[in-house]
mmCIF file as gemmi writes it, N, C-alpha and C atoms, coordinates in Angstrom:
data_model
loop_
_atom_site.group_PDB
_atom_site.id
_atom_site.type_symbol
_atom_site.label_atom_id
_atom_site.label_alt_id
_atom_site.label_comp_id
_atom_site.label_asym_id
_atom_site.label_entity_id
_atom_site.label_seq_id
_atom_site.pdbx_PDB_ins_code
_atom_site.Cartn_x
_atom_site.Cartn_y
_atom_site.Cartn_z
_atom_site.occupancy
_atom_site.B_iso_or_equiv
_atom_site.pdbx_formal_charge
_atom_site.auth_seq_id
_atom_site.auth_asym_id
_atom_site.pdbx_PDB_model_num
ATOM 1 N N . MET Axp A 1 ? -4.186 -9.562 15.335 1 0 ? 1 A 1
ATOM 2 C CA . MET Axp A 1 ? -4.375 -9.933 13.946 1 0 ? 1 A 1
ATOM 3 C C . MET Axp A 1 ? -5.525 -10.928 13.833 1 0 ? 1 A 1
ATOM 4 N N . LEU Axp A 2 ? -5.536 -11.904 14.726 1 0 ? 2 A 1
ATOM 5 C CA . LEU Axp A 2 ? -6.582 -12.921 14.684 1 0 ? 2 A 1
ATOM 6 C C . LEU Axp A 2 ? -7.962 -12.292 14.868 1 0 ? 2 A 1
ATOM 7 N N . ASP Axp A 3 ? -8.078 -11.367 15.797 1 0 ? 3 A 1
ATOM 8 C CA . ASP Axp A 3 ? -9.366 -10.703 16.02 1 0 ? 3 A 1
ATOM 9 C C . ASP Axp A 3 ? -9.843 -9.977 14.768 1 0 ? 3 A 1
ATOM 10 N N . TYR Axp A 4 ? -8.92 -9.32 14.111 1 0 ? 4 A 1
ATOM 11 C CA . TYR Axp A 4 ? -9.257 -8.61 12.883 1 0 ? 4 A 1
ATOM 12 C C . TYR Axp A 4 ? -9.731 -9.582 11.804 1 0 ? 4 A 1
ATOM 13 N N . LEU Axp A 5 ? -9.016 -10.668 11.611 1 0 ? 5 A 1
ATOM 14 C CA . LEU Axp A 5 ? -9.365 -11.64 10.578 1 0 ? 5 A 1
ATOM 15 C C . LEU Axp A 5 ? -10.666 -12.371 10.889 1 0 ? 5 A 1
ATOM 16 N N . ARG Axp A 6 ? -10.945 -12.545 12.154 1 0 ? 6 A 1
ATOM 17 C CA . ARG Axp A 6 ? -12.188 -13.232 12.538 1 0 ? 6 A 1
ATOM 18 C C . ARG Axp A 6 ? -13.435 -12.437 12.177 1 0 ? 6 A 1
ATOM 19 N N . LYS Axp A 7 ? -13.303 -11.158 11.943 1 0 ? 7 A 1
ATOM 20 C CA . LYS Axp A 7 ? -14.458 -10.357 11.524 1 0 ? 7 A 1
ATOM 21 C C . LYS Axp A 7 ? -14.992 -10.852 10.183 1 0 ? 7 A 1
ATOM 22 N N . ASN Axp A 8 ? -14.094 -11.343 9.341 1 0 ? 8 A 1
ATOM 23 C CA . ASN Axp A 8 ? -14.497 -11.874 8.034 1 0 ? 8 A 1
ATOM 24 C C . ASN Axp A 8 ? -14.715 -13.373 8.045 1 0 ? 8 A 1
ATOM 25 N N . ASP Axp A 9 ? -14.065 -14.062 8.977 1 0 ? 9 A 1
ATOM 26 C CA . ASP Axp A 9 ? -14.173 -15.516 9.057 1 0 ? 9 A 1
ATOM 27 C C . ASP Axp A 9 ? -14.16 -15.933 10.525 1 0 ? 9 A 1
ATOM 28 N N . PRO Axp A 10 ? -15.335 -15.967 11.168 1 0 ? 10 A 1
ATOM 29 C CA . PRO Axp A 10 ? -15.412 -16.277 12.595 1 0 ? 10 A 1
ATOM 30 C C . PRO Axp A 10 ? -14.858 -17.65 12.97 1 0 ? 10 A 1
ATOM 31 N N . SER Axp A 11 ? -14.756 -18.56 12.034 1 0 ? 11 A 1
ATOM 32 C CA . SER Axp A 11 ? -14.27 -19.906 12.347 1 0 ? 11 A 1
ATOM 33 C C . SER Axp A 11 ? -12.739 -19.99 12.374 1 0 ? 11 A 1
ATOM 34 N N . LEU Axp A 12 ? -12.058 -18.92 12.025 1 0 ? 12 A 1
ATOM 35 C CA . LEU Axp A 12 ? -10.597 -18.906 11.985 1 0 ? 12 A 1
ATOM 36 C C . LEU Axp A 12 ? -10.017 -19.138 13.38 1 0 ? 12 A 1
ATOM 37 N N . GLU Axp A 13 ? -9.011 -20.003 13.449 1 0 ? 13 A 1
ATOM 38 C CA . GLU Axp A 13 ? -8.348 -20.325 14.719 1 0 ? 13 A 1
ATOM 39 C C . GLU Axp A 13 ? -6.893 -19.882 14.67 1 0 ? 13 A 1
ATOM 40 N N . LEU Axp A 14 ? -6.272 -19.751 15.823 1 0 ? 14 A 1
ATOM 41 C CA . LEU Axp A 14 ? -4.891 -19.315 15.916 1 0 ? 14 A 1
ATOM 42 C C . LEU Axp A 14 ? -3.96 -20.199 15.09 1 0 ? 14 A 1
ATOM 43 N N . GLN Axp A 15 ? -4.182 -21.496 15.109 1 0 ? 15 A 1
ATOM 44 C CA . GLN Axp A 15 ? -3.319 -22.408 14.363 1 0 ? 15 A 1
ATOM 45 C C . GLN Axp A 15 ? -3.464 -22.244 12.848 1 0 ? 15 A 1
ATOM 46 N N . ASP Axp A 16 ? -4.503 -21.541 12.397 1 0 ? 16 A 1
ATOM 47 C CA . ASP Axp A 16 ? -4.668 -21.282 10.97 1 0 ? 16 A 1
ATOM 48 C C . ASP Axp A 16 ? -3.684 -20.222 10.471 1 0 ? 16 A 1
ATOM 49 N N . LEU Axp A 17 ? -3.136 -19.448 11.389 1 0 ? 17 A 1
ATOM 50 C CA . LEU Axp A 17 ? -2.183 -18.408 11.034 1 0 ? 17 A 1
ATOM 51 C C . LEU Axp A 17 ? -0.767 -18.939 11.182 1 0 ? 17 A 1
ATOM 52 N N . SER Axp A 18 ? 0.07 -18.62 10.238 1 0 ? 18 A 1
ATOM 53 C CA . SER Axp A 18 ? 1.468 -19.025 10.346 1 0 ? 18 A 1
ATOM 54 C C . SER Axp A 18 ? 2.335 -17.991 9.643 1 0 ? 18 A 1
ATOM 55 N N . GLY Axp A 19 ? 3.61 -18.028 9.952 1 0 ? 19 A 1
ATOM 56 C CA . GLY Axp A 19 ? 4.545 -17.136 9.306 1 0 ? 19 A 1
ATOM 57 C C . GLY Axp A 19 ? 4.692 -15.778 9.96 1 0 ? 19 A 1
ATOM 58 N N . PHE Axp A 20 ? 4.074 -15.589 11.119 1 0 ? 20 A 1
ATOM 59 C CA . PHE Axp A 20 ? 4.174 -14.315 11.823 1 0 ? 20 A 1
ATOM 60 C C . PHE Axp A 20 ? 4.93 -14.507 13.122 1 0 ? 20 A 1
ATOM 61 N N . ASP Axp A 21 ? 5.744 -13.514 13.471 1 0 ? 21 A 1
ATOM 62 C CA . ASP Axp A 21 ? 6.346 -13.502 14.792 1 0 ? 21 A 1
ATOM 63 C C . ASP Axp A 21 ? 5.261 -13.173 15.803 1 0 ? 21 A 1
ATOM 64 N N . GLU Axp A 22 ? 5.482 -13.511 17.042 1 0 ? 22 A 1
ATOM 65 C CA . GLU Axp A 22 ? 4.49 -13.179 18.068 1 0 ? 22 A 1
ATOM 66 C C . GLU Axp A 22 ? 4.295 -11.683 18.18 1 0 ? 22 A 1
ATOM 67 N N . ASN Axp A 23 ? 5.339 -10.931 17.966 1 0 ? 23 A 1
ATOM 68 C CA . ASN Axp A 23 ? 5.245 -9.472 18.061 1 0 ? 23 A 1
ATOM 69 C C . ASN Axp A 23 ? 5.012 -8.871 16.679 1 0 ? 23 A 1
ATOM 70 N N . PHE Axp A 24 ? 3.926 -9.263 16.069 1 0 ? 24 A 1
ATOM 71 C CA . PHE Axp A 24 ? 3.577 -8.766 14.742 1 0 ? 24 A 1
ATOM 72 C C . PHE Axp A 24 ? 3.374 -7.26 14.824 1 0 ? 24 A 1
ATOM 73 N N . LYS Axp A 25 ? 4.131 -6.533 14.017 1 0 ? 25 A 1
ATOM 74 C CA . LYS Axp A 25 ? 4.046 -5.078 14.043 1 0 ? 25 A 1
ATOM 75 C C . LYS Axp A 25 ? 3.791 -4.574 12.633 1 0 ? 25 A 1
ATOM 76 N N . ALA Axp A 26 ? 2.98 -3.566 12.575 1 0 ? 26 A 1
ATOM 77 C CA . ALA Axp A 26 ? 2.723 -2.901 11.306 1 0 ? 26 A 1
ATOM 78 C C . ALA Axp A 26 ? 2.621 -1.41 11.59 1 0 ? 26 A 1
ATOM 79 N N . ASN Axp A 27 ? 2.98 -0.632 10.617 1 0 ? 27 A 1
ATOM 80 C CA . ASN Axp A 27 ? 2.806 0.805 10.787 1 0 ? 27 A 1
ATOM 81 C C . ASN Axp A 27 ? 2.233 1.375 9.506 1 0 ? 27 A 1
ATOM 82 N N . LEU Axp A 28 ? 1.764 2.569 9.61 1 0 ? 28 A 1
ATOM 83 C CA . LEU Axp A 28 ? 1.123 3.203 8.465 1 0 ? 28 A 1
ATOM 84 C C . LEU Axp A 28 ? 2.029 4.22 7.789 1 0 ? 28 A 1
ATOM 85 N N . THR Axp A 29 ? 3.328 4.162 8.034 1 0 ? 29 A 1
ATOM 86 C CA . THR Axp A 29 ? 4.242 5.163 7.502 1 0 ? 29 A 1
ATOM 87 C C . THR Axp A 29 ? 4.114 5.33 5.991 1 0 ? 29 A 1
ATOM 88 N N . PRO Axp A 30 ? 4.147 4.253 5.188 1 0 ? 30 A 1
ATOM 89 C CA . PRO Axp A 30 ? 4.008 4.466 3.736 1 0 ? 30 A 1
ATOM 90 C C . PRO Axp A 30 ? 2.669 5.117 3.368 1 0 ? 30 A 1
ATOM 91 N N . TYR Axp A 31 ? 1.607 4.698 4.031 1 0 ? 31 A 1
ATOM 92 C CA . TYR Axp A 31 ? 0.294 5.268 3.748 1 0 ? 31 A 1
ATOM 93 C C . TYR Axp A 31 ? 0.257 6.745 4.125 1 0 ? 31 A 1
ATOM 94 N N . LEU Axp A 32 ? 0.793 7.082 5.295 1 0 ? 32 A 1
ATOM 95 C CA . LEU Axp A 32 ? 0.803 8.473 5.744 1 0 ? 32 A 1
ATOM 96 C C . LEU Axp A 32 ? 1.678 9.337 4.842 1 0 ? 32 A 1
ATOM 97 N N . ASP Axp A 33 ? 2.803 8.778 4.383 1 0 ? 33 A 1
ATOM 98 C CA . ASP Axp A 33 ? 3.646 9.505 3.429 1 0 ? 33 A 1
ATOM 99 C C . ASP Axp A 33 ? 2.894 9.743 2.126 1 0 ? 33 A 1
ATOM 100 N N . PHE Axp A 34 ? 2.172 8.733 1.691 1 0 ? 34 A 1
ATOM 101 C CA . PHE Axp A 34 ? 1.376 8.866 0.467 1 0 ? 34 A 1
ATOM 102 C C . PHE Axp A 34 ? 0.347 9.976 0.638 1 0 ? 34 A 1
ATOM 103 N N . GLU Axp A 35 ? -0.302 9.962 1.783 1 0 ? 35 A 1
ATOM 104 C CA . GLU Axp A 35 ? -1.311 10.98 2.055 1 0 ? 35 A 1
ATOM 105 C C . GLU Axp A 35 ? -0.689 12.378 2.007 1 0 ? 35 A 1
ATOM 106 N N . LYS Axp A 36 ? 0.42 12.555 2.68 1 0 ? 36 A 1
ATOM 107 C CA . LYS Axp A 36 ? 1.039 13.872 2.805 1 0 ? 36 A 1
ATOM 108 C C . LYS Axp A 36 ? 1.654 14.336 1.483 1 0 ? 36 A 1
ATOM 109 N N . GLN Axp A 37 ? 2.359 13.467 0.796 1 0 ? 37 A 1
ATOM 110 C CA . GLN Axp A 37 ? 3.143 13.881 -0.361 1 0 ? 37 A 1
ATOM 111 C C . GLN Axp A 37 ? 2.412 13.79 -1.698 1 0 ? 37 A 1
ATOM 112 N N . ILE Axp A 38 ? 1.404 12.937 -1.784 1 0 ? 38 A 1
ATOM 113 C CA . ILE Axp A 38 ? 0.767 12.714 -3.084 1 0 ? 38 A 1
ATOM 114 C C . ILE Axp A 38 ? -0.681 13.215 -3.124 1 0 ? 38 A 1
ATOM 115 N N . PHE Axp A 39 ? -1.517 12.722 -2.227 1 0 ? 39 A 1
ATOM 116 C CA . PHE Axp A 39 ? -2.94 13.043 -2.3 1 0 ? 39 A 1
ATOM 117 C C . PHE Axp A 39 ? -3.387 14.178 -1.39 1 0 ? 39 A 1
ATOM 118 N N . GLY Axp A 40 ? -2.657 14.454 -0.322 1 0 ? 40 A 1
ATOM 119 C CA . GLY Axp A 40 ? -3.092 15.484 0.621 1 0 ? 40 A 1
ATOM 120 C C . GLY Axp A 40 ? -4.454 15.154 1.195 1 0 ? 40 A 1
ATOM 121 N N . ASP Axp A 41 ? -5.334 16.125 1.26 1 0 ? 41 A 1
ATOM 122 C CA . ASP Axp A 41 ? -6.651 15.881 1.855 1 0 ? 41 A 1
ATOM 123 C C . ASP Axp A 41 ? -7.564 15.04 0.969 1 0 ? 41 A 1
ATOM 124 N N . LYS Axp A 42 ? -7.139 14.749 -0.251 1 0 ? 42 A 1
ATOM 125 C CA . LYS Axp A 42 ? -7.942 13.917 -1.156 1 0 ? 42 A 1
ATOM 126 C C . LYS Axp A 42 ? -7.82 12.426 -0.834 1 0 ? 42 A 1
ATOM 127 N N . ILE Axp A 43 ? -6.975 12.075 0.166 1 0 ? 43 A 1
ATOM 128 C CA . ILE Axp A 43 ? -6.808 10.669 0.544 1 0 ? 43 A 1
ATOM 129 C C . ILE Axp A 43 ? -8.101 10.11 1.144 1 0 ? 43 A 1
ATOM 130 N N . ALA Axp A 44 ? -8.978 10.981 1.625 1 0 ? 44 A 1
ATOM 131 C CA . ALA Axp A 44 ? -10.232 10.529 2.22 1 0 ? 44 A 1
ATOM 132 C C . ALA Axp A 44 ? -11.128 9.837 1.198 1 0 ? 44 A 1
ATOM 133 N N . CYS Axp A 45 ? -10.932 10.127 -0.064 1 0 ? 45 A 1
ATOM 134 C CA . CYS Axp A 45 ? -11.706 9.484 -1.127 1 0 ? 45 A 1
ATOM 135 C C . CYS Axp A 45 ? -11.352 7.995 -1.159 1 0 ? 45 A 1
ATOM 136 N N . GLU Axp A 46 ? -12.363 7.153 -1.135 1 0 ? 46 A 1
ATOM 137 C CA . GLU Axp A 46 ? -12.144 5.702 -1.102 1 0 ? 46 A 1
ATOM 138 C C . GLU Axp A 46 ? -11.32 5.218 -2.292 1 0 ? 46 A 1
ATOM 139 N N . GLU Axp A 47 ? -11.542 5.802 -3.462 1 0 ? 47 A 1
ATOM 140 C CA . GLU Axp A 47 ? -10.781 5.403 -4.65 1 0 ? 47 A 1
ATOM 141 C C . GLU Axp A 47 ? -9.292 5.719 -4.47 1 0 ? 47 A 1
ATOM 142 N N . ASN Axp A 48 ? -8.982 6.893 -3.91 1 0 ? 48 A 1
ATOM 143 C CA . ASN Axp A 48 ? -7.585 7.265 -3.683 1 0 ? 48 A 1
ATOM 144 C C . ASN Axp A 48 ? -6.935 6.371 -2.636 1 0 ? 48 A 1
ATOM 145 N N . GLN Axp A 49 ? -7.696 5.95 -1.637 1 0 ? 49 A 1
ATOM 146 C CA . GLN Axp A 49 ? -7.17 5.019 -0.642 1 0 ? 49 A 1
ATOM 147 C C . GLN Axp A 49 ? -6.799 3.699 -1.301 1 0 ? 49 A 1
ATOM 148 N N . MET Axp A 50 ? -7.65 3.226 -2.191 1 0 ? 50 A 1
ATOM 149 C CA . MET Axp A 50 ? -7.383 1.974 -2.901 1 0 ? 50 A 1
ATOM 150 C C . MET Axp A 50 ? -6.135 2.111 -3.785 1 0 ? 50 A 1
ATOM 151 N N . ILE Axp A 51 ? -6.017 3.24 -4.466 1 0 ? 51 A 1
ATOM 152 C CA . ILE Axp A 51 ? -4.846 3.481 -5.307 1 0 ? 51 A 1
ATOM 153 C C . ILE Axp A 51 ? -3.586 3.469 -4.456 1 0 ? 51 A 1
ATOM 154 N N . ALA Axp A 52 ? -3.615 4.168 -3.33 1 0 ? 52 A 1
ATOM 155 C CA . ALA Axp A 52 ? -2.446 4.22 -2.439 1 0 ? 52 A 1
ATOM 156 C C . ALA Axp A 52 ? -2.082 2.822 -1.954 1 0 ? 52 A 1
ATOM 157 N N . GLU Axp A 53 ? -3.068 2.047 -1.533 1 0 ? 53 A 1
ATOM 158 C CA . GLU Axp A 53 ? -2.802 0.699 -1.036 1 0 ? 53 A 1
ATOM 159 C C . GLU Axp A 53 ? -2.218 -0.194 -2.129 1 0 ? 53 A 1
ATOM 160 N N . ASN Axp A 54 ? -2.734 -0.081 -3.344 1 0 ? 54 A 1
ATOM 161 C CA . ASN Axp A 54 ? -2.199 -0.879 -4.455 1 0 ? 54 A 1
ATOM 162 C C . ASN Axp A 54 ? -0.751 -0.511 -4.751 1 0 ? 54 A 1
ATOM 163 N N . ILE Axp A 55 ? -0.454 0.774 -4.785 1 0 ? 55 A 1
ATOM 164 C CA . ILE Axp A 55 ? 0.906 1.201 -5.101 1 0 ? 55 A 1
ATOM 165 C C . ILE Axp A 55 ? 1.874 0.799 -3.998 1 0 ? 55 A 1
ATOM 166 N N . ILE Axp A 56 ? 1.461 0.885 -2.754 1 0 ? 56 A 1
ATOM 167 C CA . ILE Axp A 56 ? 2.306 0.436 -1.642 1 0 ? 56 A 1
ATOM 168 C C . ILE Axp A 56 ? 2.581 -1.058 -1.773 1 0 ? 56 A 1
ATOM 169 N N . LYS Axp A 57 ? 1.558 -1.817 -2.143 1 0 ? 57 A 1
ATOM 170 C CA . LYS Axp A 57 ? 1.741 -3.264 -2.355 1 0 ? 57 A 1
ATOM 171 C C . LYS Axp A 57 ? 2.723 -3.517 -3.49 1 0 ? 57 A 1
ATOM 172 N N . TRP Axp A 58 ? 2.564 -2.808 -4.604 1 0 ? 58 A 1
ATOM 173 C CA . TRP Axp A 58 ? 3.468 -2.995 -5.743 1 0 ? 58 A 1
ATOM 174 C C . TRP Axp A 58 ? 4.889 -2.597 -5.378 1 0 ? 58 A 1
ATOM 175 N N . LYS Axp A 59 ? 5.035 -1.532 -4.6 1 0 ? 59 A 1
ATOM 176 C CA . LYS Axp A 59 ? 6.379 -1.103 -4.188 1 0 ? 59 A 1
ATOM 177 C C . LYS Axp A 59 ? 7.035 -2.201 -3.36 1 0 ? 59 A 1
ATOM 178 N N . THR Axp A 60 ? 6.252 -2.886 -2.56 1 0 ? 60 A 1
ATOM 179 C CA . THR Axp A 60 ? 6.77 -4.008 -1.779 1 0 ? 60 A 1
ATOM 180 C C . THR Axp A 60 ? 7.171 -5.157 -2.704 1 0 ? 60 A 1
ATOM 181 N N . ILE Axp A 61 ? 6.365 -5.429 -3.694 1 0 ? 61 A 1
ATOM 182 C CA . ILE Axp A 61 ? 6.629 -6.529 -4.626 1 0 ? 61 A 1
ATOM 183 C C . ILE Axp A 61 ? 7.846 -6.237 -5.502 1 0 ? 61 A 1
ATOM 184 N N . TYR Axp A 62 ? 7.91 -5.045 -6.075 1 0 ? 62 A 1
ATOM 185 C CA . TYR Axp A 62 ? 8.977 -4.715 -7.015 1 0 ? 62 A 1
ATOM 186 C C . TYR Axp A 62 ? 10.262 -4.274 -6.322 1 0 ? 62 A 1
ATOM 187 N N . GLY Axp A 63 ? 10.198 -3.946 -5.052 1 0 ? 63 A 1
ATOM 188 C CA . GLY Axp A 63 ? 11.392 -3.576 -4.301 1 0 ? 63 A 1
ATOM 189 C C . GLY Axp A 63 ? 12.115 -2.393 -4.912 1 0 ? 63 A 1
ATOM 190 N N . ASP Axp A 64 ? 13.364 -2.588 -5.283 1 0 ? 64 A 1
ATOM 191 C CA . ASP Axp A 64 ? 14.191 -1.506 -5.81 1 0 ? 64 A 1
ATOM 192 C C . ASP Axp A 64 ? 14.032 -1.276 -7.308 1 0 ? 64 A 1
ATOM 193 N N . ASP Axp A 65 ? 13.189 -2.051 -7.962 1 0 ? 65 A 1
ATOM 194 C CA . ASP Axp A 65 ? 13.005 -1.904 -9.405 1 0 ? 65 A 1
ATOM 195 C C . ASP Axp A 65 ? 11.979 -0.804 -9.683 1 0 ? 65 A 1
ATOM 196 N N . SER Axp A 66 ? 12.437 0.433 -9.611 1 0 ? 66 A 1
ATOM 197 C CA . SER Axp A 66 ? 11.519 1.569 -9.759 1 0 ? 66 A 1
ATOM 198 C C . SER Axp A 66 ? 10.976 1.691 -11.182 1 0 ? 66 A 1
ATOM 199 N N . LYS Axp A 67 ? 11.712 1.181 -12.159 1 0 ? 67 A 1
ATOM 200 C CA . LYS Axp A 67 ? 11.236 1.218 -13.547 1 0 ? 67 A 1
ATOM 201 C C . LYS Axp A 67 ? 9.981 0.351 -13.698 1 0 ? 67 A 1
ATOM 202 N N . MET Axp A 68 ? 10.021 -0.841 -13.131 1 0 ? 68 A 1
ATOM 203 C CA . MET Axp A 68 ? 8.85 -1.737 -13.193 1 0 ? 68 A 1
ATOM 204 C C . MET Axp A 68 ? 7.669 -1.124 -12.442 1 0 ? 68 A 1
ATOM 205 N N . LEU Axp A 69 ? 7.946 -0.506 -11.299 1 0 ? 69 A 1
ATOM 206 C CA . LEU Axp A 69 ? 6.882 0.133 -10.521 1 0 ? 69 A 1
ATOM 207 C C . LEU Axp A 69 ? 6.226 1.239 -11.33 1 0 ? 69 A 1
ATOM 208 N N . LYS Axp A 70 ? 7.036 2.078 -11.947 1 0 ? 70 A 1
ATOM 209 C CA . LYS Axp A 70 ? 6.495 3.171 -12.754 1 0 ? 70 A 1
ATOM 210 C C . LYS Axp A 70 ? 5.653 2.628 -13.908 1 0 ? 70 A 1
ATOM 211 N N . GLN Axp A 71 ? 6.133 1.584 -14.577 1 0 ? 71 A 1
ATOM 212 C CA . GLN Axp A 71 ? 5.372 0.991 -15.678 1 0 ? 71 A 1
ATOM 213 C C . GLN Axp A 71 ? 4.024 0.47 -15.195 1 0 ? 71 A 1
ATOM 214 N N . ARG Axp A 72 ? 4.029 -0.186 -14.049 1 0 ? 72 A 1
ATOM 215 C CA . ARG Axp A 72 ? 2.78 -0.738 -13.493 1 0 ? 72 A 1
ATOM 216 C C . ARG Axp A 72 ? 1.801 0.378 -13.15 1 0 ? 72 A 1
ATOM 217 N N . ILE Axp A 73 ? 2.299 1.429 -12.5 1 0 ? 73 A 1
ATOM 218 C CA . ILE Axp A 73 ? 1.43 2.557 -12.133 1 0 ? 73 A 1
ATOM 219 C C . ILE Axp A 73 ? 0.841 3.194 -13.386 1 0 ? 73 A 1
ATOM 220 N N . ASN Axp A 74 ? 1.676 3.449 -14.386 1 0 ? 74 A 1
ATOM 221 C CA . ASN Axp A 74 ? 1.19 4.085 -15.615 1 0 ? 74 A 1
ATOM 222 C C . ASN Axp A 74 ? 0.22 3.201 -16.385 1 0 ? 74 A 1
ATOM 223 N N . LYS Axp A 75 ? 0.388 1.89 -16.285 1 0 ? 75 A 1
ATOM 224 C CA . LYS Axp A 75 ? -0.518 0.969 -16.979 1 0 ? 75 A 1
ATOM 225 C C . LYS Axp A 75 ? -1.885 0.916 -16.284 1 0 ? 75 A 1
ATOM 226 N N . VAL Axp A 76 ? -1.877 0.821 -14.965 1 0 ? 76 A 1
ATOM 227 C CA . VAL Axp A 76 ? -3.128 0.663 -14.226 1 0 ? 76 A 1
ATOM 228 C C . VAL Axp A 76 ? -3.819 2.006 -13.972 1 0 ? 76 A 1
ATOM 229 N N . TYR Axp A 77 ? -3.025 3.05 -13.75 1 0 ? 77 A 1
ATOM 230 C CA . TYR Axp A 77 ? -3.577 4.383 -13.448 1 0 ? 77 A 1
ATOM 231 C C . TYR Axp A 77 ? -3.006 5.43 -14.41 1 0 ? 77 A 1
ATOM 232 N N . PRO Axp A 78 ? -3.304 5.3 -15.711 1 0 ? 78 A 1
ATOM 233 C CA . PRO Axp A 78 ? -2.718 6.236 -16.678 1 0 ? 78 A 1
ATOM 234 C C . PRO Axp A 78 ? -3.212 7.669 -16.442 1 0 ? 78 A 1
ATOM 235 N N . GLY Axp A 79 ? -2.257 8.594 -16.494 1 0 ? 79 A 1
ATOM 236 C CA . GLY Axp A 79 ? -2.607 10.009 -16.414 1 0 ? 79 A 1
ATOM 237 C C . GLY Axp A 79 ? -2.964 10.53 -15.036 1 0 ? 79 A 1
ATOM 238 N N . ILE Axp A 80 ? -2.923 9.701 -14.011 1 0 ? 80 A 1
ATOM 239 C CA . ILE Axp A 80 ? -3.304 10.161 -12.675 1 0 ? 80 A 1
ATOM 240 C C . ILE Axp A 80 ? -2.165 10.919 -11.997 1 0 ? 80 A 1
ATOM 241 N N . PHE Axp A 81 ? -0.936 10.469 -12.22 1 0 ? 81 A 1
ATOM 242 C CA . PHE Axp A 81 ? 0.213 11.061 -11.534 1 0 ? 81 A 1
ATOM 243 C C . PHE Axp A 81 ? 1.116 11.787 -12.52 1 0 ? 81 A 1
ATOM 244 N N . ASN Axp A 82 ? 1.617 12.952 -12.095 1 0 ? 82 A 1
ATOM 245 C CA . ASN Axp A 82 ? 2.603 13.657 -12.92 1 0 ? 82 A 1
ATOM 246 C C . ASN Axp A 82 ? 3.996 13.106 -12.607 1 0 ? 82 A 1
ATOM 247 N N . GLU Axp A 83 ? 4.989 13.547 -13.349 1 0 ? 83 A 1
ATOM 248 C CA . GLU Axp A 83 ? 6.35 13.023 -13.176 1 0 ? 83 A 1
ATOM 249 C C . GLU Axp A 83 ? 6.9 13.286 -11.779 1 0 ? 83 A 1
ATOM 250 N N . ASP Axp A 84 ? 6.608 14.45 -11.226 1 0 ? 84 A 1
ATOM 251 C CA . ASP Axp A 84 ? 7.075 14.765 -9.873 1 0 ? 84 A 1
ATOM 252 C C . ASP Axp A 84 ? 6.487 13.786 -8.856 1 0 ? 84 A 1
ATOM 253 N N . GLN Axp A 85 ? 5.201 13.493 -8.974 1 0 ? 85 A 1
ATOM 254 C CA . GLN Axp A 85 ? 4.554 12.544 -8.063 1 0 ? 85 A 1
ATOM 255 C C . GLN Axp A 85 ? 5.134 11.142 -8.252 1 0 ? 85 A 1
ATOM 256 N N . LEU Axp A 86 ? 5.344 10.734 -9.499 1 0 ? 86 A 1
ATOM 257 C CA . LEU Axp A 86 ? 5.926 9.413 -9.746 1 0 ? 86 A 1
ATOM 258 C C . LEU Axp A 86 ? 7.334 9.302 -9.159 1 0 ? 86 A 1
ATOM 259 N N . THR Axp A 87 ? 8.102 10.38 -9.251 1 0 ? 87 A 1
ATOM 260 C CA . THR Axp A 87 ? 9.45 10.364 -8.652 1 0 ? 87 A 1
ATOM 261 C C . THR Axp A 87 ? 9.354 10.201 -7.147 1 0 ? 87 A 1
ATOM 262 N N . LYS Axp A 88 ? 8.431 10.914 -6.507 1 0 ? 88 A 1
ATOM 263 C CA . LYS Axp A 88 ? 8.258 10.786 -5.059 1 0 ? 88 A 1
ATOM 264 C C . LYS Axp A 88 ? 7.832 9.373 -4.676 1 0 ? 88 A 1
ATOM 265 N N . ILE Axp A 89 ? 6.904 8.827 -5.43 1 0 ? 89 A 1
ATOM 266 C CA . ILE Axp A 89 ? 6.421 7.468 -5.153 1 0 ? 89 A 1
ATOM 267 C C . ILE Axp A 89 ? 7.581 6.468 -5.277 1 0 ? 89 A 1
ATOM 268 N N . ARG Axp A 90 ? 8.352 6.596 -6.327 1 0 ? 90 A 1
ATOM 269 C CA . ARG Axp A 90 ? 9.429 5.636 -6.596 1 0 ? 90 A 1
ATOM 270 C C . ARG Axp A 90 ? 10.597 5.771 -5.639 1 0 ? 90 A 1
ATOM 271 N N . SER Axp A 91 ? 10.852 6.961 -5.133 1 0 ? 91 A 1
ATOM 272 C CA . SER Axp A 91 ? 12.068 7.138 -4.324 1 0 ? 91 A 1
ATOM 273 C C . SER Axp A 91 ? 11.82 7.259 -2.827 1 0 ? 91 A 1
ATOM 274 N N . ARG Axp A 92 ? 10.755 7.872 -2.409 1 0 ? 92 A 1
ATOM 275 C CA . ARG Axp A 92 ? 10.597 8.184 -0.983 1 0 ? 92 A 1
ATOM 276 C C . ARG Axp A 92 ? 9.545 7.359 -0.261 1 0 ? 92 A 1
ATOM 277 N N . LEU Axp A 93 ? 8.59 6.874 -0.952 1 0 ? 93 A 1
ATOM 278 C CA . LEU Axp A 93 ? 7.518 6.152 -0.256 1 0 ? 93 A 1
ATOM 279 C C . LEU Axp A 93 ? 7.873 4.717 -0.063 1 0 ? 93 A 1
């Protein structure tokens, strides 16, 4: 993680990071699910990647409140997703 962050801020030191376990783990499961179930091969588009990342972040923030998530998606990205896609986003991703 530190190596990655140092690309943007070379002066960053280990003690500047806090709140992480030593075995920091991340996976791309939500992103890969988004790619497979929502965008398919269109995920390569930078705009679609940004949309996917934003929605994954909002899903983390809103947790189980799928109504709030749907409202946020429709407000920021009106008309992009159909009801079937919104259901998949809210329930499976």
